[in-house]
N, C-alpha and C positions, 0 to 999 in steps of 0.2 A: 504494500500500500504506500502511496505517495501523496503529498499535498500539492495540488495544482492551484496556481494563482494566476488570474487573468485580469488585466486592466484594459479599459477601453474608454474612449470619449463617449459621452451620452448618445451621440448621433448613431453609433453602431451597436447599441445595447441589444436590440432585437436580433441583429445578425449573430452576435455572440451566443445568444440563447439558442438560435437555430443550429449553430455549429456544435454546441454541446449535445443537442438532440441527435444530430447526424453521427456524432462520435459515440453515441449510446451512453453518455454520462447523464444519468437521470437524477442524481442527487447532488445538489450544489446549493451554495448560499451566495447571496449578493448584498452589496452595500453601496450607497451613493458616497462618492468621495470627491474632493477637489484635487485636480492635478496641477502641478506647478513645473515650470522650466526655469532654469537659471541660464544666463543672466536675465535680469528684469527686461522685459520687452520694451521697445521704443514707445509703444502705446502707454505703458505704465509710467515711463519717465516723463511723458508729456501730459500726464493726467493733471487735472485741476487740483486733485487731492492725492498727491503722490504717496502719502503714507497709508492710504486705503488700498489694501491688496486684495485681489480676488483671484481665484483659480479657475481652471476650466472644469465644468461639470463633467464628471467621469463616473465610471462604475468599476467596482472590484468584485470579481466572482472567485469563489474558491470551492474546492471539492477534494475529499479524500477518495482516491480512486486507483484503479489498477494501471500498470504501465502500458498495456496494449490499448486502452481507451485514450490515454494521454498521447501516445504515438499517433493515433488516428486524428485527434484534435489538432495536434501540431501540424500535420499535413494539411488539414482544412484551413488553419490559420495562415500558413504559408501561401496557399492558393488565394485566399481572401486578400491578404496584404499585397500580393503581387498585382492585383487589379485595382488598387486604390489610386485615386488621383489627388489625395490629400497627404499631408505629412503627419497623420495620426494613426499609425498602424496599431493593430491589436498586439499587445505584449503579453507573454506568458512565461512563467517560470515553474520549475518543479523542485520540490524540497523533499528529501527522503524523510520518512517518519521512523524514528528509532523505537519509540514506545507509544502505545495508545491503550486506552481503557474503554 
């Protein structure tokens, strides 16, 4: 069993859930998050209120699942990211699970 974590901008949230379904990952959790990039963008520097910071509305999905389902999802994500016209790819990582209850 491994821990799979996927981040995506809000715009592609539905597509990620579709990819999870295609990879047969049926049990997962999700949360709304704010995504940030450094350095501060030109837009932030030119803001009327430069000390007010905001992130990009994003989502974090995670699942404890098997390696074969993760491999399938990674292939689907590679295919999806290859067809993007924006600079906001789906990002995924895998963390081994040493112990669980």
